[in-house]
C-alpha positions in Angstrom: -6.6 8.7 -11.5 -2.9 8.1 -11.4 -0.3 5.4 -11.4 3.0 4.9 -9.5 5.5 2.1 -9.9 7.4 0.5 -7.0 10.5 -1.7 -6.8 9.6 -5.0 -5.2 11.6 -5.7 -2.0 12.1 -2.1 -1.0 11.3 -1.0 2.6 10.4 2.6 1.9 7.6 3.6 -0.5 7.0 7.0 1.1 8.0 9.0 -2.0 5.5 7.0 -4.2 2.8 7.3 -1.5 3.4 11.1 -1.2 2.9 11.4 -5.0 -0.3 9.4 -4.7 -1.6 11.5 -1.8 -1.5 14.6 -3.9 -4.2 13.1 -6.1 -6.6 12.7 -3.1 -7.6 9.1 -4.0 -10.5 7.3 -2.4 -8.9 3.9 -3.3 -5.4 2.6 -3.9 -5.1 -0.6 -6.0 -1.9 -2.7 -5.8 -1.4 -5.6 -8.2 1.7 -7.2 -6.6 2.4 -9.5 -3.7 1.8 -9.7 0.0 5.2 -8.5 1.4 5.2 -5.3 -0.6 1.5 -4.8 0.0 2.2 -4.9 3.7 4.9 -2.2 3.4 2.6 0.0 1.4 -0.3 -0.4 3.8 1.9 0.2 6.8 3.1 3.5 5.3 -0.2 4.9 3.9 -1.3 6.7 7.1 2.1 8.5 7.4 1.6 9.7 3.8 -1.9 11.2 4.6 -3.7 8.2 3.0 -5.1 6.8 6.3 -8.7 7.1 5.0 -7.9 5.7 1.5 -9.1 2.2 0.9 -6.5 -0.4 -0.1 -7.4 -3.0 -2.6 -5.2 -5.7 -4.0 -5.2 -8.8 -6.2 -5.2 -12.4 -5.0 -1.4 -12.4 -4.5 -1.7 -9.6 -2.0 -3.9 -11.2 0.7 -3.1 -14.1 3.0 -1.7 -14.9 6.4 1.7 -13.5 5.5 0.2 -10.1 4.6 -1.7 -10.0 7.8 1.4 -10.9 9.9 3.6 -8.4 8.1 1.1 -5.5 8.0 -0.2 -6.0 11.5 -3.0 -3.6 12.5 -2.6 -1.7 9.2 -4.1 -4.8 7.4 -7.5 -4.2 9.1 
């Protein structure tokens, strides 16, 4: 179990995701909004978190998230 903070609007969360990857999580929960969720999901595989489930709150999911995250949103 761990926690990392991000700065909304950034385009690179690789440092935070690398820290998370060291914990070997089965699930990553994000309680923010769709644009940042799309960035996180798009960078998860590169951080070794490709098999980690991504779960977010209601502000995370929607058409904008799907468009921004592309195939990473699946």
